[in-house]
N, CA, C and O atoms as CSV, one atom per row, in Angstrom:
chain,resi,resn,atom,element,x,y,z
A,1,UNK,N,N,20.414,12.286,-56.719
A,1,UNK,CA,C,20.171,12.088,-58.125
A,1,UNK,C,C,18.857,12.767,-58.458
A,1,UNK,O,O,18.018,12.998,-57.586
A,2,UNK,N,N,18.696,13.074,-59.706
A,2,UNK,CA,C,17.470,13.735,-60.149
A,2,UNK,C,C,16.656,12.816,-61.043
A,2,UNK,O,O,17.191,12.008,-61.803
A,3,UNK,N,N,15.356,12.968,-60.926
A,3,UNK,CA,C,14.434,12.213,-61.773
A,3,UNK,C,C,14.749,12.526,-63.236
A,3,UNK,O,O,15.078,13.662,-63.578
A,4,UNK,N,N,14.647,11.517,-64.090
A,4,UNK,CA,C,14.891,11.700,-65.518
A,4,UNK,C,C,13.936,12.761,-66.059
A,4,UNK,O,O,12.741,12.737,-65.763
A,5,UNK,N,N,14.460,13.684,-66.847
A,5,UNK,CA,C,13.654,14.748,-67.433
A,5,UNK,C,C,13.529,15.985,-66.563
A,5,UNK,O,O,12.775,16.898,-66.901
A,6,UNK,N,N,14.256,16.037,-65.443
A,6,UNK,CA,C,14.198,17.195,-64.554
A,6,UNK,C,C,14.738,18.432,-65.259
A,6,UNK,O,O,15.790,18.383,-65.897
A,7,UNK,N,N,14.014,19.538,-65.141
A,7,UNK,CA,C,14.461,20.822,-65.681
A,7,UNK,C,C,15.497,21.384,-64.715
A,7,UNK,O,O,15.142,21.729,-63.588
A,8,UNK,N,N,16.769,21.490,-65.113
A,8,UNK,CA,C,17.806,21.963,-64.197
A,8,UNK,C,C,17.576,23.393,-63.705
A,8,UNK,O,O,18.130,23.794,-62.682
A,9,UNK,N,N,16.769,24.155,-64.426
A,9,UNK,CA,C,16.463,25.523,-64.006
A,9,UNK,C,C,15.227,25.594,-63.114
A,9,UNK,O,O,14.877,26.666,-62.621
A,10,UNK,N,N,14.564,24.451,-62.905
A,10,UNK,CA,C,13.344,24.432,-62.100
A,10,UNK,C,C,13.201,23.078,-61.389
A,10,UNK,O,O,12.225,22.358,-61.601
A,11,UNK,N,N,14.178,22.745,-60.550
A,11,UNK,CA,C,14.170,21.467,-59.840
A,11,UNK,C,C,13.134,21.529,-58.716
A,11,UNK,O,O,13.158,22.437,-57.885
A,12,UNK,N,N,12.234,20.560,-58.704
A,12,UNK,CA,C,11.193,20.468,-57.684
A,12,UNK,C,C,11.582,19.406,-56.657
A,12,UNK,O,O,12.438,18.562,-56.921
A,13,UNK,N,N,10.953,19.454,-55.490
A,13,UNK,CA,C,11.276,18.503,-54.418
A,13,UNK,C,C,11.111,17.055,-54.870
A,13,UNK,O,O,11.907,16.198,-54.488
A,14,UNK,N,N,10.097,16.772,-55.672
A,14,UNK,CA,C,9.891,15.384,-56.101
A,14,UNK,C,C,10.815,14.963,-57.240
A,14,UNK,O,O,10.754,13.820,-57.693
A,15,UNK,N,N,11.669,15.870,-57.706
A,15,UNK,CA,C,12.688,15.538,-58.707
A,15,UNK,C,C,13.964,15.002,-58.056
A,15,UNK,O,O,14.798,14.400,-58.732
A,16,UNK,N,N,14.117,15.217,-56.756
A,16,UNK,CA,C,15.331,14.840,-56.037
A,16,UNK,C,C,15.119,13.461,-55.408
A,16,UNK,O,O,14.282,13.290,-54.521
A,17,UNK,N,N,15.896,12.482,-55.886
A,17,UNK,CA,C,15.710,11.081,-55.494
A,17,UNK,C,C,16.918,10.539,-54.741
A,17,UNK,O,O,18.051,10.960,-54.973
A,18,UNK,N,N,16.662,9.608,-53.845
A,18,UNK,CA,C,17.742,8.885,-53.178
A,18,UNK,C,C,18.442,8.020,-54.226
A,18,UNK,O,O,17.790,7.297,-54.979
A,19,UNK,N,N,19.758,8.098,-54.268
A,19,UNK,CA,C,20.530,7.308,-55.231
A,19,UNK,C,C,20.475,5.814,-54.941
A,19,UNK,O,O,20.808,5.008,-55.810
A,20,UNK,N,N,20.064,5.433,-53.745
A,20,UNK,CA,C,20.139,4.040,-53.325
A,20,UNK,C,C,18.808,3.300,-53.386
A,20,UNK,O,O,18.789,2.075,-53.497
A,21,UNK,N,N,17.695,4.031,-53.315
A,21,UNK,CA,C,16.380,3.371,-53.390
A,21,UNK,C,C,15.454,4.012,-54.415
A,21,UNK,O,O,14.461,3.405,-54.819
A,22,UNK,N,N,15.770,5.232,-54.840
A,22,UNK,CA,C,14.948,5.906,-55.844
A,22,UNK,C,C,13.764,6.665,-55.287
A,22,UNK,O,O,12.998,7.247,-56.056
A,23,UNK,N,N,13.585,6.679,-53.958
A,23,UNK,CA,C,12.472,7.422,-53.365
A,23,UNK,C,C,12.721,8.926,-53.452
A,23,UNK,O,O,13.864,9.382,-53.429
A,24,UNK,N,N,11.643,9.679,-53.550
A,24,UNK,CA,C,11.713,11.145,-53.585
A,24,UNK,C,C,11.830,11.647,-52.145
A,24,UNK,O,O,10.848,12.104,-51.560
A,25,UNK,N,N,13.018,11.559,-51.588
A,25,UNK,CA,C,13.249,11.841,-50.171
A,25,UNK,C,C,12.826,13.254,-49.774
A,25,UNK,O,O,12.194,13.430,-48.733
A,26,UNK,N,N,13.157,14.251,-50.569
A,26,UNK,CA,C,12.787,15.624,-50.223
A,26,UNK,C,C,11.279,15.797,-50.219
A,26,UNK,O,O,10.725,16.376,-49.284
A,27,UNK,N,N,10.617,15.310,-51.237
A,27,UNK,CA,C,9.165,15.473,-51.351
A,27,UNK,C,C,8.435,14.721,-50.241
A,27,UNK,O,O,7.385,15.165,-49.776
A,28,UNK,N,N,8.981,13.597,-49.819
A,28,UNK,CA,C,8.349,12.779,-48.786
A,28,UNK,C,C,8.810,13.174,-47.388
A,28,UNK,O,O,8.448,12.524,-46.407
A,29,UNK,N,N,9.610,14.241,-47.293
A,29,UNK,CA,C,10.120,14.748,-46.018
A,29,UNK,C,C,10.860,13.664,-45.230
A,29,UNK,O,O,10.674,13.517,-44.022
A,30,UNK,N,N,11.698,12.916,-45.937
A,30,UNK,CA,C,12.519,11.861,-45.340
A,30,UNK,C,C,13.905,12.452,-45.067
A,30,UNK,O,O,14.453,13.136,-45.931
A,31,UNK,N,N,14.482,12.205,-43.892
A,31,UNK,CA,C,15.838,12.691,-43.640
A,31,UNK,C,C,16.778,12.231,-44.751
A,31,UNK,O,O,16.685,11.097,-45.221
A,32,UNK,N,N,17.679,13.110,-45.165
A,32,UNK,CA,C,18.626,12.745,-46.218
A,32,UNK,C,C,19.885,13.587,-46.114
A,32,UNK,O,O,19.896,14.650,-45.493
A,33,UNK,N,N,20.944,13.088,-46.739
A,33,UNK,CA,C,22.235,13.769,-46.784
A,33,UNK,C,C,22.676,13.825,-48.236
A,33,UNK,O,O,22.569,12.845,-48.973
A,34,UNK,N,N,23.174,14.987,-48.632
A,34,UNK,CA,C,23.637,15.169,-50.007
A,34,UNK,C,C,25.145,14.965,-50.079
A,34,UNK,O,O,25.890,15.409,-49.205
A,35,UNK,N,N,25.575,14.291,-51.128
A,35,UNK,CA,C,26.992,14.075,-51.376
A,35,UNK,C,C,27.453,14.913,-52.560
A,35,UNK,O,O,26.819,15.910,-52.907
A,36,UNK,N,N,28.553,14.509,-53.174
A,36,UNK,CA,C,29.097,15.233,-54.321
A,36,UNK,C,C,28.211,15.083,-55.549
A,36,UNK,O,O,27.545,14.064,-55.728
A,37,UNK,N,N,28.210,16.087,-56.372
A,37,UNK,CA,C,27.499,16.112,-57.656
A,37,UNK,C,C,26.023,15.750,-57.516
A,37,UNK,O,O,25.455,15.081,-58.380
A,38,UNK,N,N,25.403,16.200,-56.417
A,38,UNK,CA,C,23.970,16.002,-56.237
A,38,UNK,C,C,23.552,14.622,-55.788
A,38,UNK,O,O,22.360,14.315,-55.774
A,39,UNK,N,N,24.511,13.773,-55.415
A,39,UNK,CA,C,24.126,12.448,-54.916
A,39,UNK,C,C,23.396,12.617,-53.588
A,39,UNK,O,O,23.594,13.605,-52.882
A,40,UNK,N,N,22.551,11.643,-53.257
A,40,UNK,CA,C,21.711,11.759,-52.068
A,40,UNK,C,C,21.460,10.377,-51.477
A,40,UNK,O,O,21.197,9.417,-52.201
A,41,UNK,N,N,21.544,10.291,-50.146
A,41,UNK,CA,C,21.144,9.064,-49.456
A,41,UNK,C,C,20.069,9.431,-48.441
A,41,UNK,O,O,20.228,10.371,-47.662
A,42,UNK,N,N,18.975,8.679,-48.461
A,42,UNK,CA,C,17.886,8.934,-47.516
A,42,UNK,C,C,18.189,8.247,-46.187
A,42,UNK,O,O,19.047,7.368,-46.112
A,43,UNK,N,N,17.482,8.656,-45.150
A,43,UNK,CA,C,17.686,8.101,-43.820
A,43,UNK,C,C,17.442,6.608,-43.735
A,43,UNK,O,O,18.136,5.909,-42.997
A,44,UNK,N,N,16.462,6.106,-44.482
A,44,UNK,CA,C,16.191,4.663,-44.457
A,44,UNK,C,C,17.368,3.882,-45.028
A,44,UNK,O,O,17.794,2.882,-44.449
A,45,UNK,N,N,17.895,4.341,-46.167
A,45,UNK,CA,C,19.048,3.653,-46.769
A,45,UNK,C,C,20.288,3.816,-45.905
A,45,UNK,O,O,21.088,2.889,-45.781
A,46,UNK,N,N,20.452,4.994,-45.306
A,46,UNK,CA,C,21.598,5.216,-44.431
A,46,UNK,C,C,21.544,4.280,-43.224
A,46,UNK,O,O,22.573,3.747,-42.811
A,47,UNK,N,N,20.365,4.076,-42.662
A,47,UNK,CA,C,20.221,3.131,-41.543
A,47,UNK,C,C,20.619,1.722,-41.972
A,47,UNK,O,O,21.334,1.029,-41.248
A,48,UNK,N,N,20.163,1.304,-43.135
A,48,UNK,CA,C,20.502,-0.032,-43.644
A,48,UNK,C,C,22.001,-0.154,-43.894
A,48,UNK,O,O,22.604,-1.177,-43.569
A,49,UNK,N,N,22.605,0.886,-44.469
A,49,UNK,CA,C,24.045,0.880,-44.732
A,49,UNK,C,C,24.827,0.835,-43.427
A,49,UNK,O,O,25.806,0.098,-43.312
A,50,UNK,N,N,24.400,1.617,-42.448
A,50,UNK,CA,C,25.071,1.664,-41.149
A,50,UNK,C,C,25.020,0.299,-40.474
A,50,UNK,O,O,26.028,-0.188,-39.961
A,51,UNK,N,N,23.839,-0.313,-40.478
A,51,UNK,CA,C,23.692,-1.634,-39.866
A,51,UNK,C,C,24.571,-2.671,-40.564
A,51,UNK,O,O,25.162,-3.529,-39.908
A,52,UNK,N,N,24.656,-2.595,-41.880
A,52,UNK,CA,C,25.426,-3.570,-42.652
A,52,UNK,C,C,26.930,-3.375,-42.517
A,52,UNK,O,O,27.657,-4.336,-42.268
A,53,UNK,N,N,27.400,-2.157,-42.678
A,53,UNK,CA,C,28.843,-1.889,-42.751
A,53,UNK,C,C,29.460,-1.540,-41.401
A,53,UNK,O,O,30.523,-2.063,-41.065
A,54,UNK,N,N,28.827,-0.678,-40.627
A,54,UNK,CA,C,29.415,-0.210,-39.368
A,54,UNK,C,C,29.172,-1.217,-38.243
A,54,UNK,O,O,30.101,-1.577,-37.519
A,55,UNK,N,N,27.938,-1.668,-38.096
A,55,UNK,CA,C,27.621,-2.627,-37.035
A,55,UNK,C,C,27.995,-4.046,-37.456
A,55,UNK,O,O,28.585,-4.794,-36.677
A,56,UNK,N,N,27.655,-4.408,-38.671
A,56,UNK,CA,C,27.928,-5.754,-39.172
A,56,UNK,C,C,29.212,-5.810,-39.971
A,56,UNK,O,O,30.075,-4.939,-39.857
A,57,UNK,N,N,29.323,-6.831,-40.765
A,57,UNK,CA,C,30.516,-6.981,-41.611
A,57,UNK,C,C,30.084,-7.256,-43.046
A,57,UNK,O,O,30.684,-8.078,-43.739
A,58,UNK,N,N,29.041,-6.563,-43.483
A,58,UNK,CA,C,28.515,-6.761,-44.827
A,58,UNK,C,C,29.217,-5.896,-45.857
A,58,UNK,O,O,30.264,-5.306,-45.589
A,59,UNK,N,N,28.633,-5.835,-47.017
A,59,UNK,CA,C,29.166,-5.024,-48.101
A,59,UNK,C,C,29.925,-5.845,-49.120
A,59,UNK,O,O,30.305,-6.990,-48.874
A,60,UNK,N,N,30.133,-5.235,-50.257
A,60,UNK,CA,C,30.884,-5.864,-51.337
A,60,UNK,C,C,31.798,-4.824,-51.969
A,60,UNK,O,O,31.509,-3.629,-51.900
A,61,UNK,N,N,32.893,-5.256,-52.583
A,61,UNK,CA,C,33.758,-4.305,-53.285
A,61,UNK,C,C,32.985,-3.624,-54.424
A,61,UNK,O,O,32.203,-4.267,-55.125
A,62,UNK,N,N,33.208,-2.345,-54.595
A,62,UNK,CA,C,32.553,-1.560,-55.639
A,62,UNK,C,C,33.599,-0.671,-56.308
A,62,UNK,O,O,34.641,-0.399,-55.713
A,63,UNK,N,N,33.341,-0.215,-57.534
A,63,UNK,CA,C,34.324,0.615,-58.231
A,63,UNK,C,C,34.580,1.962,-57.553
A,63,UNK,O,O,35.723,2.417,-57.509
A,64,UNK,N,N,33.530,2.610,-57.019
A,64,UNK,CA,C,33.692,3.922,-56.389
A,64,UNK,C,C,32.461,4.233,-55.551
A,64,UNK,O,O,31.387,3.668,-55.759
A,65,UNK,N,N,32.639,5.141,-54.604
A,65,UNK,CA,C,31.545,5.586,-53.744
A,65,UNK,C,C,30.724,6.647,-54.476
A,65,UNK,O,O,31.284,7.592,-55.032
A,66,UNK,N,N,29.420,6.494,-54.477
A,66,UNK,CA,C,28.521,7.445,-55.129
A,66,UNK,C,C,28.537,8.789,-54.415
A,66,UNK,O,O,28.368,9.827,-55.056
A,67,UNK,N,N,28.734,8.789,-53.116
A,67,UNK,CA,C,28.655,10.021,-52.331
A,67,UNK,C,C,29.916,10.877,-52.430
A,67,UNK,O,O,29.818,12.092,-52.603
A,68,UNK,N,N,31.100,10.266,-52.322
A,68,UNK,CA,C,32.345,11.044,-52.346
A,68,UNK,C,C,33.115,10.889,-53.656
A,68,UNK,O,O,34.073,11.620,-53.908
A,69,UNK,N,N,32.697,9.946,-54.478
A,69,UNK,CA,C,33.296,9.668,-55.789
A,69,UNK,C,C,34.681,9.032,-55.705
A,69,UNK,O,O,35.345,8.868,-56.729
A,70,UNK,N,N,35.126,8.673,-54.502
A,70,UNK,CA,C,36.457,8.088,-54.340
A,70,UNK,C,C,36.427,6.574,-54.517
A,70,UNK,O,O,35.434,5.909,-54.223
A,71,UNK,N,N,37.541,6.059,-55.003
A,71,UNK,CA,C,37.733,4.613,-55.123
A,71,UNK,C,C,38.400,4.152,-53.830
A,71,UNK,O,O,39.410,4.714,-53.407
A,72,UNK,N,N,37.830,3.133,-53.216
A,72,UNK,CA,C,38.366,2.639,-51.945
A,72,UNK,C,C,38.453,1.118,-51.989
A,72,UNK,O,O,37.608,0.445,-52.581
A,73,UNK,N,N,39.473,0.606,-51.361
A,73,UNK,CA,C,39.670,-0.847,-51.284
A,73,UNK,C,C,38.990,-1.365,-50.022
A,73,UNK,O,O,39.655,-1.831,-49.097
A,74,UNK,N,N,37.686,-1.284,-49.988
A,74,UNK,CA,C,36.918,-1.749,-48.835
A,74,UNK,C,C,35.517,-2.126,-49.293
A,74,UNK,O,O,35.059,-1.660,-50.336
A,75,UNK,N,N,34.841,-2.958,-48.529
A,75,UNK,CA,C,33.452,-3.270,-48.884
A,75,UNK,C,C,32.581,-2.017,-48.761
A,75,UNK,O,O,32.768,-1.205,-47.855
A,76,UNK,N,N,31.647,-1.876,-49.668
A,76,UNK,CA,C,30.705,-0.761,-49.641
A,76,UNK,C,C,29.291,-1.317,-49.634
A,76,UNK,O,O,29.060,-2.466,-50.010
A,77,UNK,N,N,28.351,-0.489,-49.204
A,77,UNK,CA,C,26.946,-0.889,-49.184
A,77,UNK,C,C,26.278,-0.410,-50.461
A,77,UNK,O,O,26.520,0.706,-50.919
A,78,UNK,N,N,25.443,-1.254,-51.027
A,78,UNK,CA,C,24.666,-0.902,-52.216
A,78,UNK,C,C,23.190,-1.111,-51.912
A,78,UNK,O,O,22.811,-2.081,-51.256
A,79,UNK,N,N,22.375,-0.205,-52.389
A,79,UNK,CA,C,20.933,-0.338,-52.220
A,79,UNK,C,C,20.312,-1.050,-53.408
A,79,UNK,O,O,20.934,-1.925,-54.011
A,80,UNK,N,N,19.089,-0.678,-53.741
A,80,UNK,CA,C,18.361,-1.302,-54.844
A,80,UNK,C,C,18.822,-0.786,-56.206
A,80,UNK,O,O,18.497,-1.379,-57.234
A,81,UNK,N,N,19.562,0.294,-56.219
A,81,UNK,CA,C,20.001,0.899,-57.469
A,81,UNK,C,C,21.503,0.665,-57.648
A,81,UNK,O,O,22.149,0.087,-56.774
A,82,UNK,N,N,22.045,1.101,-58.748
A,82,UNK,CA,C,23.463,0.910,-59.056
A,82,UNK,C,C,24.295,2.004,-58.387
A,82,UNK,O,O,24.938,2.801,-59.071
A,83,UNK,N,N,24.285,2.044,-57.066
A,83,UNK,CA,C,25.022,3.031,-56.286
A,83,UNK,C,C,25.693,2.330,-55.116
A,83,UNK,O,O,25.251,1.266,-54.682
A,84,UNK,N,N,26.765,2.933,-54.608
A,84,UNK,CA,C,27.482,2.359,-53.473
A,84,UNK,C,C,27.936,3.486,-52.555
A,84,UNK,O,O,28.216,4.597,-53.004
A,85,UNK,N,N,28.005,3.181,-51.260
A,85,UNK,CA,C,28.475,4.163,-50.283
A,85,UNK,C,C,29.561,3.520,-49.424
A,85,UNK,O,O,29.405,2.395,-48.948
A,86,UNK,N,N,30.664,4.249,-49.230
A,86,UNK,CA,C,31.809,3.738,-48.475
A,86,UNK,C,C,31.604,3.943,-46.969
A,86,UNK,O,O,30.729,4.695,-46.539
A,87,UNK,N,N,32.428,3.262,-46.195
A,87,UNK,CA,C,32.377,3.332,-44.733
A,87,UNK,C,C,32.506,4.782,-44.242
A,87,UNK,O,O,31.744,5.215,-43.377
A,88,UNK,N,N,33.454,5.514,-44.785
A,88,UNK,CA,C,33.677,6.891,-44.336
A,88,UNK,C,C,32.441,7.748,-44.566
A,88,UNK,O,O,32.046,8.515,-43.688
A,89,UNK,N,N,31.826,7.623,-45.742
A,89,UNK,CA,C,30.629,8.416,-46.040
A,89,UNK,C,C,29.442,7.983,-45.184
A,89,UNK,O,O,28.618,8.813,-44.799
A,90,UNK,N,N,29.351,6.691,-44.885
A,90,UNK,CA,C,28.287,6.219,-43.992
A,90,UNK,C,C,28.453,6.874,-42.626
A,90,UNK,O,O,27.491,7.394,-42.060
A,91,UNK,N,N,29.680,6.848,-42.094
A,91,UNK,CA,C,29.926,7.428,-40.771
A,91,UNK,C,C,29.689,8.933,-40.769
A,91,UNK,O,O,29.067,9.458,-39.846
A,92,UNK,N,N,30.178,9.635,-41.794
A,92,UNK,CA,C,29.985,11.087,-41.860
A,92,UNK,C,C,28.509,11.444,-41.998
A,92,UNK,O,O,28.018,12.342,-41.313
A,93,UNK,N,N,27.807,10.750,-42.875
A,93,UNK,CA,C,26.387,11.027,-43.097
A,93,UNK,C,C,25.571,10.731,-41.843
A,93,UNK,O,O,24.661,11.482,-41.495
A,94,UNK,N,N,25.901,9.636,-41.169
A,94,UNK,CA,C,25.204,9.291,-39.928
A,94,UNK,C,C,25.443,10.357,-38.865
A,94,UNK,O,O,24.529,10.704,-38.117
A,95,UNK,N,N,26.653,10.872,-38.795
A,95,UNK,CA,C,26.956,11.944,-37.844
A,95,UNK,C,C,26.155,13.199,-38.132
A,95,UNK,O,O,25.649,13.844,-37.214
A,96,UNK,N,N,26.040,13.545,-39.404
A,96,UNK,CA,C,25.276,14.732,-39.810
A,96,UNK,C,C,23.809,14.586,-39.416
A,96,UNK,O,O,23.245,15.481,-38.786
A,97,UNK,N,N,23.192,13.471,-39.781
A,97,UNK,CA,C,21.766,13.293,-39.469
A,97,UNK,C,C,21.525,13.138,-37.974
A,97,UNK,O,O,20.534,13.646,-37.449
A,98,UNK,N,N,22.417,12.445,-37.290
A,98,UNK,CA,C,22.256,12.214,-35.852
A,98,UNK,C,C,22.277,13.543,-35.083
A,98,UNK,O,O,21.527,13.717,-34.123
A,99,UNK,N,N,23.134,14.471,-35.505
A,99,UNK,CA,C,23.268,15.766,-34.828
A,99,UNK,C,C,22.253,16.802,-35.295
A,99,UNK,O,O,22.057,17.819,-34.630
A,100,UNK,N,N,21.616,16.558,-36.415
A,100,UNK,CA,C,20.697,17.538,-36.994
A,100,UNK,C,C,19.484,17.782,-36.098
A,100,UNK,O,O,18.884,16.846,-35.570
A,101,UNK,N,N,19.144,19.042,-35.939
A,101,UNK,CA,C,17.940,19.407,-35.196
A,101,UNK,C,C,16.716,19.399,-36.105
A,101,UNK,O,O,15.587,19.522,-35.629
A,102,UNK,N,N,16.932,19.253,-37.406
A,102,UNK,CA,C,15.832,19.279,-38.375
A,102,UNK,C,C,15.203,17.914,-38.602
A,102,UNK,O,O,14.095,17.826,-39.130
A,103,UNK,N,N,15.891,16.851,-38.211
A,103,UNK,CA,C,15.407,15.500,-38.503
A,103,UNK,C,C,15.349,14.655,-37.248
A,103,UNK,O,O,16.184,14.804,-36.356
A,104,UNK,N,N,14.374,13.774,-37.173
A,104,UNK,CA,C,14.279,12.769,-36.112
A,104,UNK,C,C,14.958,11.502,-36.639
A,104,UNK,O,O,14.297,10.631,-37.204
A,105,UNK,N,N,16.262,11.403,-36.454
A,105,UNK,CA,C,17.024,10.250,-36.936
A,105,UNK,C,C,18.140,9.991,-35.943
A,105,UNK,O,O,18.769,10.929,-35.454
A,106,UNK,N,N,18.386,8.739,-35.644
A,106,UNK,CA,C,19.512,8.402,-34.781
A,106,UNK,C,C,20.252,7.203,-35.365
A,106,UNK,O,O,19.694,6.410,-36.124
A,107,UNK,N,N,21.502,7.098,-34.995
A,107,UNK,CA,C,22.328,6.002,-35.498
A,107,UNK,C,C,21.774,4.669,-35.010
A,107,UNK,O,O,21.411,4.539,-33.841
A,108,UNK,N,N,21.708,3.687,-35.890
A,108,UNK,CA,C,21.283,2.352,-35.456
A,108,UNK,C,C,22.273,1.781,-34.437
A,108,UNK,O,O,23.454,2.127,-34.435
A,109,UNK,N,N,21.772,0.915,-33.587
A,109,UNK,CA,C,22.612,0.248,-32.596
A,109,UNK,C,C,22.403,-1.261,-32.713
A,109,UNK,O,O,21.520,-1.723,-33.436
A,110,UNK,N,N,23.212,-2.007,-32.006
A,110,UNK,CA,C,23.054,-3.464,-32.006
A,110,UNK,C,C,21.671,-3.872,-31.508
A,110,UNK,O,O,21.136,-4.903,-31.916
A,111,UNK,N,N,21.102,-3.065,-30.632
A,111,UNK,CA,C,19.797,-3.378,-30.036
A,111,UNK,C,C,18.617,-2.955,-30.900
A,111,UNK,O,O,17.482,-3.338,-30.619
A,112,UNK,N,N,18.868,-2.162,-31.960
A,112,UNK,CA,C,17.728,-1.641,-32.743
A,112,UNK,C,C,17.280,-2.562,-33.835
A,112,UNK,O,O,16.338,-2.246,-34.562
């Protein structure tokens, strides 16, 4: 997501925000994954989502996933903002960050 008032012809790093917590992930050099239509989840929110949905049995039904825009009949994770991420997007995003050589991020485990 972009900060309100962002110039679409001159997007700066601090204009790009995590859809789930609102932090300027790019500007703060936080690992992140981009979804459809500019949606973004930062590594901190992805870790929380992974722990809740993949490791645990958390989540609540939501109208649609912010990352893939699909409607799914499954619990989704929501952060501090009005956004939700589905199980599939959590797993895909975690795989991307876990394999990335650009970021120091690993999938949460039961022991973490």
